[in-house]
N, C-alpha and C positions, 0 to 999 in steps of 0.2 A: 471425236475419234482420236485425236492426238492424246487427249487425257487418258482414254481407255488403253491406248497402246502403251503409254508410259507406265500405267499400272501393271500391265501384263509383263513388261520388261522387268520392272522391279520385282514382281512375283517370281519370275524365272531366276533372277539373281539370288533371291532369298532361298529358293529351293536348292540352288546350286551350292550355296554356302552351308545349308543344313546337311546335304548329302556329304559334303567334304568333311564336316565335323563328325558325322557318323562314321565315316571311313577311318578317321584318325582314332576314334575310340575303339573301333572294332579291332584295330591293330595293337591295342594296348598302349598307345602313346598318350602322354600327358604333357600339355604345352605350358611352357614358362611364360610369364608376363614379359613384355619387351624389356631388355636390359639397356641401361645407359651406356653410351659408347666409351665413357670415361671410367667405367668401373674396373677395378683391378682386384684380383684374388689375393688372399693371404693365408699362409699356413703357420702363422706364429701365434694366433690367438683371435678371439672374437668369432663372429659368424661369417666372415668373408669366405668366398669360394672362387676358385679359378675355373669353374666349369664353363665350358664354351657352348654346350648343347642347350637347346631350348626345350627338349623333350626327354623323357625317360620312358623306357618300355617296362612292361610288367616284369619281364625277366630281370632287367637291370635293378628295379626296385627290390625284388625278392633277393637277388644276389647281394645287393648293397646292405640290406638290413641284416642278412645272415652273416655277412663278413664283419659288420660292425659289432654284432652281438658276440660272435666267436672271439674277436679281438678283445672285447671287454671282459668276457668270461675268463679267457685264458690268463689275461693280465691280473684279474682279481684272484684267481686260484693261486697263481704264482706268488702274489704278494702275501696272501694269508697262510699259505701252507709251509712257510719257513719258520724257523724258531723266532719267537716274539712277533709273528705276523698278527696274532690277536693281542697277545699280552702287551706288546709295545705300542699299540695304536689305541688311543683313547676313544676313537669313534666306534670301535668294535670290541674293545676289551670286555671280557665276561666278568662281571662282578658277582658278589654273593646273590643268591636268590632273594627276591624282595622280602619274602616271609622270614628269611634268615638274617636280615640286616641287624635285627636286635641281638642276634647271637654274636655277630661280629663286633658290634658296639660294646656289648658286655665283656667280651673276652679281651678286646683291646684295652678296655678300661682297667683290667687287672694284669696288664703286661704281656698278653699272649699274642703280640703282633706277628711274630714269626710264624706261628701256626696258621693264622689267618692268611698271611701272604703266601704261604706254601699251598694252601688249599686253592686260593684264587689262581695261582700260577698253574697248578695241576689241571684245573678245568680248561684253561686256555690252551695248554699243551694238547689236551684231548681234542679240542676243536681244530687245532692246527693239523693234527693227524687226519681227522675226518674229512676236511674240506677237499683233500686231493681226490676224493671219490666223486666230486661234483662233475668233473669233466665229461664222463660218459653219459651222465644223466642229461646234461645240457645238449650234447651232440644228438642224442635221441630226440629231444624236444625240437631242436632246429630242423631235423629231418622231416618233422610233421608240420612245420609251419607252411601255411598256404599263402597264395598271392594276396588274398583279402587280408590276412593277418598282417602281412608286410605293409600294405597301404594304410591300414588302420593305425599301425605304429607310426608310420611316417607322418600322417596327417592329423593325428589326434591333438596336436598342439601341446602335449605334455612332454616335458623334458626327460621323464623317466618312463615313457610308454613301453619301451622294450623291456625294461626291468620288470614292470608290472605284468607284462605278458608272461615272462618267465616265472614270476611268483605264482601266477594262476596255473601254469602248465607243469611246473616241476616240484612245487613244495611238497606234495604228498609223496612223490617218489624219492625226493631228497631225504625226507624224514625216515622212510623205510630203509634207505641205503646207509644213511648216517648213523642211525641208532646203534647197530651192532659194532660199528667202528668206534663210536664214542664210548660205548661200554667197555670195549677191549682196551682202548687208549686210557680210559680212566683207571683201569686196573694196573696198567703199566706205569701210570703216573701217580699211583697211590691216592687217587681222589677219594675213594671210599674210606681209606685208612684215615686221611686227614679229616674227612667229614665225621667219621665216628669219634675221632679225638675231640673235634670241635663240639659236637652235640653232647658227648659225655661230660666234657668240662662245663658246658653251659647248663646241663641238667642238674649239676651239683650246686648251682647257684640258688640262693633263696628266691622263691616266688617265680621260678622259671617254668614256662610251659613247654611241653614236648614239641619239637619241630620235626615235621615229616615232609620231605621233599623228594620227588622223583628226579634224582640228579641226571640220569641218562636223558630223560625227556627235556629237562631244562637246558642242559649243555647242547643237546642236538638242536633245539630251537634257536638258541643264541648263536650257534655256528651258522645256521641258515640265515638268520637275520643279518649277521655280520657280512656274510658273502654278498647278500643283495645290496647292502650299503656300498660295497666296493663296486659292484656291477653298475649301480646307478651313477657313481662317480665317473666310471669309464664311459658310460653312455653320454653323460653331459660333456665330457671332453671331446667326443666325436661330433656331437651336435653343434657345439660352439667352436670346433676346430682349435681347441686349446693345445698349444705346443705341437702343432702339426699332426694332430691325432688322425686326421683323414689321410692316412699314409698310403693310399692307393688311388688309382684313377676312378674306380667304380665308387668308392666312398666319396670322393670329391664331387663326382657328377650327381649322385643320388642326393646327398645332403646339401649340395649346392642348389639343387632343384627345390628342396624343402625350404631353404632360406628365402627363396623368391616367392613363395606362396603367400 
């Protein structure tokens, strides 16, 4: 009898714990593992966090992800949209189209470095003009982000999960929005003029094959690629709290929670 009663008591305890767990999940709370009493937060680098809460709600997760993305996006746009934002950064600088590299090599070999440099600079200027348009596209994408999206980003284990989410959800619209701006900017920056001069000079060389490149599509794609390179950099800073990138309570709490998973 004592053994049966002991089993009944243990069963009741188990049911109680199960119901308690269900209640926590139904409220959208996610519990952190126990923290050591000696742990301290840091906002100068690494993945340390000063978060004191053991749980985050769905609303907090959603808000934290959106704030992190918005911060990273705006910082990236600000960095790239100024003069030399693309041209002065080797990580995103737009070079000759791959199929036109032989044009560049041939022309530089006969002393036409200046023309090649002018063409490359003009493409980068066009990208710097176009990237300003990204802000409204990203804001629209953020408004459509669901709670499930936010948790998938948080718990994916990938340092660029948020960036990849934006690649999937905005690339098509960015291409549509960027293309006319790039085309207009290329006109203002004489891209087509320099390109025509390059190809004309190249086509006069012996054994040269005609080069045909859709420059608008090329520069548009490179501008988008460069933008996402910078967005990924900003995401990494927030995830690892580099330089105090978690500059708000909600960022500290949400990404501090992620650190403990």
